[in-house]
N, C-alpha and C positions, 0 to 999 in steps of 0.2 A: 632559466630553463625554457625549452621550446614548448609550444602549445599545439597539439594535434589530436589529434586523435584521428525497434523493439515491434373384412371390414366389420369392426364392432360399432354398433350404434351407442353413442355415449349416453351415460345416465344423466340426461339433461336436468331432470328434476333435482338430482343431488349436486350437480355441479353448477351449471349456468343458472338454473331456476331456483337455486337455494334461497332461503330467507335472507333478509338484509344482513349487512356486515355486523360483525361482533364489535365489542368494545374497542375503541381506538387506543393504540399504543402511543407513547410519546413520540414526537417527531424524530425520525432517524437523522434528519439533517435540516437545518434552517440556515440559509445563506444570508448574504448581506441585505437582500430585499425581504420583505415580509412573505411568510409562507403563502399568504392568500394570493400572491402574484403568480403562483405556479399550480398546475394540475396536481391533484392529490390521489395517490393510490391508497385505497382504504380497506381492502380485504383481498383474499386470494382463495382459490380452491383448486384441487387436482382430482381428476377422476379417470377411471379406466384401468387397464392392466398392462402387462409387459409386452403386449403386442400393439396396443393403441392407447394413447393417453391424451387427455385434454387438460390444458393449463389455463386458468382464468385469473385475471386481475380486475377488480372493480375500481373504476376511476371516477373522479369528479366531473370529467368532461372528455370530449373527443380529442384525440391527439393523433399524430402521424407516427408510425413505427416502421422499423426495418428489422427483419429476422433472417439469420443465417446460421450455418453450422460450422464447427471447428473440430478437428480430430486431435487425438493423443494429448490429453484425454478428450473423450467425446463430450461436446458441449453444444447447446443451442444459445445463441446470443440474440437479445432483443435490444436494439437501440431506440431510444425515444427522447423527446425533449426533456428538459429539466423537470423533474417530478419530485414532490415531497412524499416520502413513503411513510404512511401511518399504519403499517401492518402490525399484527399482534406480536407480542414478545416471542422471540426465538423463531419467528417465521422464516422458513427456508432451511432450518437445521435438518429437517428430514423431508422426504418426498413420498411419492406413491407411483405405482405403475412403472413407467420408463424413467421417471424423474427421481434421481438419487437425492438431490438437495438443490437449493438455489440460493442466490444472493443478489443484492441489488444496491444501487447507490449512484452517486454522482461520478461520472467518468471524465468530465471536463466541464468548464463553466458553460451552462446552457444545454448540457446533454447528460442524460442518465442512461443506465444500462442494467439489464437483468441478465444474469448468466445462470443457465440451468445445467447442472451436471447430470449427464445421462448414464444409465446403466449399460447401454449398448448403442450401436449406430442407429440413427433415426433419420427419417425424412420429414420435412415440414410440409404437411399436407395443406394446411391453411394457417395464415397469420393475419388477423384482421381486427378492426375495432367495431364493436356493436354499439350503436347509438343508444342513449338512455331512452327508455320507453316504459309506460305503464307502472311508474313508480320505482322502476329498477334503474340502477346507475349505468353509465357507459361501461363497456367491458373490453379488455384486451383478451383475445382468445387465440390460443395456439393448439392446433391439432397435430399430433406427432404419431408416426408409425414406425415400428422397428423394421430395419432392413439389414442386409449383410454388409460387411466392411467394404468389400470391393465396390458394390453399388454406391455406398456412401461416399467413398473417395472419388469415384467417377463422377458422381453428381456435383460434388464441389468443383472438380476440374472443369466440367462442361459449363457450369453456370458462372465460373470465374468469380465466385463470390469472395471478395477480399474485404476484410474488416476495415472500416474507415480508420484512418490514423487519428490518434488522440491529439487534440490541439496542443501545440507546444506551449510550455509555460511562458507567461509574460515575465521577462527578466527585469526585476525591479531594482531600484537604487542604482541606476546607471549614472556614473560620475566619471567620465573618461579623463577629466583633468585632475581628479583627486588621487594623490599619491598614497593615501593610506591603504594598508593591506585590506583585501576583501575576504571576509569569512562567509562561507555559504553554510547555512543551517538547513538540515534536511529532516523534517519530521516524517518518520516512516509511515507507510501505508496511506490511507485516505480514500474518500469516496466509496466506491464499491468494495474496496479492500479494507476490511475492518482491522486486520491484524489479529492478534490474540485478544481474548476477553476473559474477564474474571467471572467466577461463578455468580457473583452478584450483579453482573451485567455491564460493568465498566469496560469500554473498548480501548485497546491500545492506541488506535489512531487519535482519539480525543485526548488521552493522557499525554502523549508525546507532543501533540500540537500545542497544548496549553503550556508545557514546559518550554518548548522552542520559542514561543512568542515572548515569554518572560525572559528567557536567555537573550533573545534579540534586543529587548529593551535595555537590559543591563549592559550588554556589550556596547551598544550605541551610546549609552550614557557616559562611558569611559572617554569617548571622543577620539580615540586613537585608531579606530577601525571602522570600516564600512561593513554592513551586513546585508546579505540577500538571503531569501528563503525559497526553497523549492516549492513550498505551498504555504499559504497563510489561512486557508480555510479547508473545508472537508471536500477536497477534490482529489481524484486519482492522477498521479504523475508516473509514467512508465519509468522503470529503473534506468534505462539508457538515457532518458531525458534528464534525469537528476544528475547523472555523470556529465552529460553534455553541457549542462548549465555551468558547472564548475570549470570545465575546460574552456568554454567559449568566453566566459567572463574573466579568465585568467585569475582565478581565485588563489589566494595564498594558503587557504585552509578549508577543508570540507569536514563537517561534523554531522553524521547521521545519528538520529536519536530514536531509540526503540524501547520497548518494555516487553520482556519475554514471558512465556508461560511454559510450564512443564506438563507433559502428559502423564497419565496414570502409569505408575511403575517407574517413573524417572526420578524418584526421590523428592526431596523438599529443599532444593537449593534456594539461596536467597542472596540479596545484595547486588550492587552494581558491578558491571564488568565492562572493560574497555577492549575493543577488538581492532586489530589491524589486518591488512590483507596478506594472505599467504595461500599459495596453491595447495599446500598441505596443512590441514587443520591441526591445531595444537593438541586437541583431544577430541574424543567422540562427540561430546556435548557441543563443542564449537562447530564441528562439521555438520551435525544435525541441525543446528540453528541456521547456519548459512544456507543449507539446502532448503529449509522452510522459507527463509526470507527471499531467496532467489526465485521463488515461484509466484511472486507478486503479479507479474504480467499475465501468467496463466490464470490466476485467480480472477483477474479483471477481464478475461476473455480476449486477450491480445493474441494475434497470430504471430508466433515467433519463428515461423518457417524461414523467414529471410532476416537474418541478423544484419545490422548496419555494417557497411564495408570496412569501417575503421576498427572493428574488433581485433583483427589480426595485429594492427599497429599498437593497440592498447596492450595486448598480451606481450608484445615484444618490449614495449616501453616499461612494462612492470619490472623488467630486469634492471631498470635504472636504480642504482644503489642509493643515490642521494635522496630520492623521493621516499623510498621505503625507510631509510634511516631517519628522516625528518618525521615521518609518521610515527615511528616507534618512540622517538624523542618526545613528541607531544603526548603520546599515550602514557608514557611514564610520568609526565607532569600531571596529567589528569588523575592518575592513581594516587599520586602524592598529595594532591589537593583535596580530592573528594573523600579520601579515607579519614580526613580530619573532621568531616561534618556528617558523613553518611556511612551506613553499613555497606561493605563491599563483599563480593563473592570471595570464597576461600582461595580461588585462583583468579585474581582481579584483572590480569592481562592475558589475553588470548589472541589467536589469529585463525583465520579461515578464509575461504574463497568467496567473499561477499561481492556480488556483481556491482553493488552500489559504491564500492570503494575502488573501482577500477579506473579512476581518473589518473592517467599516466603521470602527469607533471604536477599534480596537486596532492600534497600530503593529506591523508584522509584517515579518519577513525570512525568507528561506530560505537556509540555509548548505549549499553543496555542499562537503563536506569534501575531496573529491578524486575522481579517476577510478579506479574499480576495474579499468578496462581498461588502466591504465598500471602497469607493474611497480613502479616506484619509489613511486608513490602508494599502491598496494596494500600495499606493505611498511610504509609509515607508518600507514595506516589500521588495520592489525592489530598495531601496536606499542603496548604499554601506555605506554611513556615518551612517545611522540608524542601519544597521546590525552590524557595528563595535562597536558602542556605546552599543547596547543591548548585544552583545557577551561579551564585557568587564564587563557589569553588572552581567552576569551569572558567569563569572570567579570569580568575587568578592564574589558572593553568595557561590560558591564552597569553596573558601578560608574560609569564615565565618563558613560554615558547618563543614569542617574538623578540624578547630581549636577548635570548640566546642566539637567535638567528642573526640579529644585528651584530652581535659580538663575533659571530663566526659559526659555521656549521658544527654540529657535534662530531666527535671523532667516530669513525667507522670501525666497529669491532673487527678484529682480524678474522678472516674466514668468511665474511659476508660479501 
């Protein structure tokens, strides 16, 4: 197959001049180097109203920052060097004044990002770092003022503020002379994008990364396959870049790994589900999940106004019957193997329009390991024994899939 193909005076005493930071939360991310090697964000405050708002982050030292705005939805983006965030639990879940909520995390190796979701269009009046003085830490300070949408869009156009491109992933395990099939494992979310989270605090991005690393080791131990990963630590990778990795490396199989959560009123579904790509969702739940997963780049503050030029080709190539059939074939193998060791959803095989499955010539599936919102599923997702059994089942499905491909492609059902 061919390979071709993201003016109010602020209450300074309450905001900037507030007493020292509160208790430190556990590290939100610790990379390969010690946390002491990076600046630390230790507390935050928000003050003001829906006309003018000040946002403050306390820091362990002075850093360089870059702030800009994005529309639809309205966001303020702050790019900064790699920072260890030690903010209070659930920091950013809610805001004040113009700030609806905010999130933070690693957006590439060496770079972090803070994304503020705004209630309305804003202008960045000031964005600067205040040096440490008189026993107070260094501070990142943003002064925001509400403006109308027309002025907001005009300001963006005039300033030509374009979000810097996220650094491309380092494609590992390059073995051009190795004939073994390459499997790309894609732990969902990462960095600034936490994915879903359990009521007890466990994040999807950590759960799926732990599983993917274990699965990588088990597949490599078989010796018949090469494995590459879209990420091996807590870093954000844009959706298009995940797809591009599979296509450029001429992968034989792409496996995206996630762990879902249900909102209130959505029932109490449980168990693993296997998804393949379809422009029409197999049911409402699948469609809702795909819509949520496809917002990853927006969550990370990426400007999606200019989609890569190869998207049209990808959409055309999705009509390739062979790729879609192989994807379905592997999905069936996964269901067959996983159901022997783990609980599965009552409808274990579904399809929807996941952007991360749009690698035209690479059979691709998305595995939802379970629901972090379900107590029993969460217990399994965080169980070493469960992860090991389930990873073994995925390895067995990989073996079944490739042995079938060597023997010949599966028959295409009539009408497809």
